[in-house]
N, C-alpha and C positions, 0 to 999 in steps of 0.2 A: 463378470468378464466373459463367462461362457456364452451368455445370451448375445452379447455384442459380436463375438466371434461367429456364432451360428448365423446371425443376420448377414454378416459379410460373406460367409461361405454360400449362403442361399442366393445372394445376388450374383455370385460368380458361376454357380452351376447353371449350365444351359437348360433352358426350358423350365426351370424351377419357379415356383410361386414364392414371392417374397412374403415373409410373415408380416402381419399387420402390426405396426409400431404404435406404442402409446403416444399421446400428443406431446407429453413433456418428458417422457423417459427418465423419471426420477431415479437417482442412483440407488443401488441396492443398499439395504440396511447395513450399518456398520456391525462389526462383531460385538458380542456382549462384553468382551474384555475392553475393547476400545471405548464403548459407551460408558462402562463403569469407570474407566480411568478419567474420561472427560468429566463425568458427573462428580467424581471425587475432587478433581482439581477446582472445578467451579464452586463446589460446596465448601471446601477449605478456605478459599479466598473470600467468599461471601461471609462465612462465619467469623473469620479473623477480623474483618473490618466492620461488621454489622453494628456493634456498639458505638464505634467512633463515627460511623455514618449517621446514626441516630443523633449523636451529640452535635454533629455539624448541622443537621437539619433543624434540631430543636433549639440550639443555643447560639448559632451563628459562627462567626469566624474566630471567636476567642480561643478555640483550641488549636489554631494554626500558629506556625512560627513566624509568619510574615508580620512586618511592622510598617509604620508610616514611612520609614526610610527605605525599606525593601518590601514594597507592597506585592510583588509577584514572587511566588515561590515554587514549590514542587509541582503543584497542580497546573500552573501555567506551563512549566517545562514539559510535563507529560501531555498537556493539551496540544502544544505545538508539535510534539513528536507524532501524535496520532493524526493531527491535521495534515502534517507533512506526509505521513504514510498514505492518507486518503488521496491527497493530490498526486503523489508519486504513482500509486496503483492505477489511478485513472489515466495518467500520462502513458503508462506502459500498456494499458488496454487500448489506447489510441494507436499504438503501433499496428494493430490489426484493424480496428474499426475505422481509422482515418487513413493510415498509410498503407494498409493492405500487405503487411509483411507476414507471409504464411508461417514462418518459423515459430512465431509466438501465438499461433491460433489456439493451441491447447490450453493456454492460461489466460486467454482474453477475457472470457466472462467471469472467471475466478477473480481476476484483477478488478473488474468492474463491480461485481457484487460485494467483494470485501472492501472496496473503496467506500461504498455507501455505509457499511457497518462501521468502518473506521471513523468516518466523518461524524456519525451519530455519537460514538464514544468520545470523540474530542469535544463535542458540544456538552456532554455531561460533565467533563472535567472543567471546562471554562464556566459552566453554570454554577458549579460548586464554589468556584473561586470568586464569583461576582457578589457575594454577600447574600442579600435577600433575593432568592431565586425568582420570586414573583416579579421583581422589578426588571428582570431581564427582558420581559415582554415589551417594555418601552423601547428597547433598542431595535425591535422589529417594526414598531408602529411609527416611530419618528425618524426623520432624516434631515441631515444638513450637508449640503454639497461640499463644504470645506473640511468635513471631518473624515479622516482616513478610516476611523473605526466604523462610521456609518457606511462607507463604501464597502468595507470588508464584510460587514454583516450581511448586507444585501447581496453581495457576490456569493457568499456562502449559501444563502437560500437559493439563489439562481443555480448555483453549481449542483446542489443536492437535487433540485427539481430536474435538471438536465440528466443527471446520472440515473435517477429513478425512471424517467420516461424512456431513456435509451435502453435500460435493462428490460423494461416492459416490451419494447419493440423487438428486442432479441427473443424474448419468449413468444411473442406473436409470430415471429418468423418460424420458430420451432413448430408451433401449432399448425401453421399453414403448410409447412413441408410435410408433416405427418399426415395431414388430410389429403394432400396431393398424392402421397404414396398409397394411401388407402383407396383413393379413387382409381389410381392406376392399376391396382390389383383387380378391380372389377372389369375393366374393358381391355386390359392387356396392351394398350397403345397409348402413345403420348397424347395425340389429339389436341383440339382447341382448348379443352379444359386445362391440360398440363401447361400449355403455352400461357394461358391466362394466369395460372398459379405462379409460373416463373416470372411473369411480368409484375405481379403483385409483390412477390418476394424481392424483386429488384427495386421496386418503389420503397419498400420498407428498409432495404439496405441503404438506399440513397438517403432516406431520412436519418438513419443511424449515423451515416457518415457526416451529414450536416451537423447533427447534434454533437458528434465527437469533436468536430472543428470548433463549434461554439464553446464546448466545454473546455477545450484546451485554451482558447482565448480567454475564457472566464478565469482560468487558473492563475492568470497574471495578477488579478485583483482578488481572487478567492484563495482557496488552498491550492498550492503552498505559497504562491507569490504574494498574495495579499497580506499574509502575516509578516513576511519580510518587509513589505512596503510600510506596514504599520510601525514596525520597530525602527526602520530607517527614518521615519518622520518624527521621531521623538528627539527634538533638537537639544533637549537638556541632557541627553546621554550621548557623549562623544563617541563611545565605543560602537554604538548602533548606527549613528547617523552616517549616511553615505550610500552610494550605489552598490557597493559590494555586498551589503547585507541582504538585499533582495535576491541577488544571484546566489549567495551562500545558502539561503533557505530553499531555493529551487533545487540546487545540487544535493543538499542533504535529503530532500524528499526522494530523489531518484535513488540515492544510495540506500535509504531505508526500505523503499518499495522493492528494489531488486533483491536485497538481502532477505526480506520477509518472504518473497515469493519462492526463493531457493529453498528455504526451510519448509514453508507451507506445502508446496507442490510435492516435495519428497515425502513429507509426513503423511499427506493424504494418500499418496500412492502406496506407501508402506502399510497404512491401515487398511487399504482396499486389497492388499496382497497383489498389487499390480506393478508393472515396470514403468517408471517415469520415462518420458520421451527424452532421449539424449540431446536432440537438436534444441529443445526448449532450454535445457539446462546449460548447454554451451552458450546459447544466446544470453541467458541471464547472467552467467559468469562474466561474459564480455561487457555487458552493461554495467555490472557492479565494478569491474576493474576500471573501465573508462570513467565512471562517475567518481570513483575514489581518487583517480588522478586529478580530475577537475576540483574535487573537494580540497585536496592538498594545496592547489594553487589559491583557492579562495581563502583558506586559513592563513596562508603566507601573506597574501595581500591585505588581510585584515589586521595582522599583527605587526608586520615589518614597517609599513608606513606610519603606523601610530607611534611606534618607538622612535622613529626618526623625525617625527613632526615637531617635537618640542612642546606640543600643546599639553599642559598638565591634565586637562579634562579627559584626554584620550590616553596619553601615555601612562597615567596613574592606574587606569583600569586595566591596561594590558600588563603592567607590572604585577598587579594582583593575580592575573592569570598565570604568568610565566615564572614569577619568583615569590609570590605571596601565598596567602592561605589556600588559594585554588590551584596552586602549582602541581600538587600530586595528581589531582583529577585531570588537569590539563595535559601533563606529560604522559601519565600512565593510561588515563581513560581516553582522552580525545586523540592524542597523537599515537600512543602505543596500541590500544585496542581498536581505535577508530580508523587508523591509516596504515601503520606499519604492519601490524599482525594480519589484517585481511589481505594486504598485498603479498606478504610472504606466504601465507597459506594458499592463496590462489596460485601463486607461482609454483610452489612445491606440488600441489595437486595436479597442475597441468603437466609438469615434467614427469611425474610418476605414472600418469595415466596415458602418456603419449603412445598412440597406436593401439591401445587396448580396446576392449569391447565398449562401443559407444563412448570412447574417451574415458573408459572406466566409469561409465555413466556420469560423465562430466565432472570429474574431480572427486566424487565420493565424499567421504567424511571430511576431507580437506576443505572442500567448498562449503559444506555446512558449517564447519568451525569458522571459516572466514566470514560467512554471513552473520552468524551469531555475534562475532566480535564487532563487526561493522554496526549492527543495531545497537549494541551496548555503547560503542564509541560515539555514535551520533547522539544518543541520549546524554552522555557525559558532555559532549560539545554544546548541546542546547542548555544544559544546566549551567555550565561555565559561562556561556554567553549571557544568559539572563542575570545570574547573580553578580558577575563582574560588572555588568552595566550599571548596577546600583552601588558599586563600591566606592564611588567618588561622591563626597557630600556636595549638595547643591550650593551651599553657602560656606564661605571660608570660616574656619574656626569651629565648625561642627564636627563631632566625632565621626570617625569612619564607620559607615554602616556595615553591619554583619548580619548574616542569616544562616541559621541551621534548621533544617526541617524538623518539626516536632514529631513525636510518635503518632499523634493523631493524624497528621498529614499523610504519613507513610501508610497507616492502616486504612485510611479512606481511599488512598490511591490503590491499595490492594483490593478493596471492595469493588471499586469501579473496574479494575482489571479483571476481577471475577465475572462481572457483567459482560465485559468484552469477550472473554473466552467463551462464555455461554452463548453470546450472540453469534460469534464466528462459527461455533459448532452447529447452532440451529440453522444458520444460513447454508452451510455446506450440506446438512442433512435434509433440508426441506426444499432446496432450490437446485436446479440442474447446473450448478457451477462447474462441475467436472465433466462437461460435455462440450462438443464442438458441433455446431449445426450450420444452417444456411447463412446466418449472419457472419460466421467465421470462415465460410468457404466450403463446407460439406453439404452434400445434397440432402442428407438426413442426419439425425442426431447420432453421433459416434462418441465413444469414450475419449477422454482427454489423455489416456495413458496408452502405451504400446503394449499389445498383448504378448508379443514374442521378443526375445532378446535379439537386437539387430546384429547382422553379420559384420565381419570386420570391414568389408568394403563400404557398407552404409555408415558405420560408426566413424570411420576415418574422415568422411565428408562432413560430419557434425550435423547432418540434417535429420537423422533419425527416420521416423516413419511419416513425417509431414513435409511433403515436397510439392503440394498442390498450389497453384496460383489462386489467390482469392479474387473473385470477380463480384460485380454488383448483383447479378441475378442469383447466382449460387454456383458452386463448382460442378457444373453439369458435365 
């Protein structure tokens, strides 16, 4: 943090020479304690699930609790959680790269980078659930226009390619901005070279904006909208069929991503020994609150019409959710942790921090608790939705299907979760995800955190230290 502050002070001092910046300005190394804690968490998760993961790869799906009647289980639930997270993170990054909202600039590339990692993790989970993993290659090679699964898989590939290219262009803009700064040190004037550099950065920003628009459009058939579209197309499952399912998946993705970023941004700032930007946290809290409100409406319109319809194929599944074996998870997990608790915690945090420094850094522990509760609640919602969908037998007279995750399923999920934690950590350590550069509206690379505690006047506005307008060329 000291080097960033020195760079800013050097620019402010009259007649001073600006220091030469590195092309990518990688973050400073984490402390040994943080690195050790991260390595221990990853190691424990991998060690706990290693034997079961080997069993899954060597002996197939026999160790799973899924059956012919309930073919989708825990791995599918976690897959759609991570794919929703990936889509939601990308949509939040589009607030900057597409809509040019400066408040969210400090977390734009963090959202974009972790979206790519989350999508890769979701692919691991669904690959494990597909049986013989080598056969999954066929889903990429063959296509049928009437298959929702074929459209979804192709959209996932396109979505991943767009996100990777977009992130590469963000890094390219960083490099060009650093080179322009280095050239400016030599002649001390803007000149034609600087004008050309600004034009090139403007062209790259335009390409990033176009890609962001295409990525958002692709999300309707990729993550997260494509997964909801696939569920809604399963006509034999009355609980899923209908337009509200796609909307529900989209809203769940926003809730998960906003909650995830509240926790991740605070955690990384704490590990860095830095101050998170209050404006970012206020914005994320508002996104989480608004998406929770929308999620409550989606859950209501999924449950209430089904109970009133009189259709046993739909009503029976909802009865399993609200009054059957899944009722504790529905009321305590989905409704309690997923909706009521986050809303109450956000409200208490907002009331207790009113008028404080940076709105008490946007809610403090109350906002973190709300975000954690929301993530767990959405996981419970996805589990209830998947399992309850299979709770009605397809043929009259057949026994009611039941599903309980096996120990092997849980341990394999922990193994892949260890891979996820390791990949998130490596991404943050090796890539400039905690930076704001030309693509996000800064003339050069800056830290994504505030160096100083904002004063009362700045904090009350909720904007923190980021009030610049984001333009296509750069924030000159």
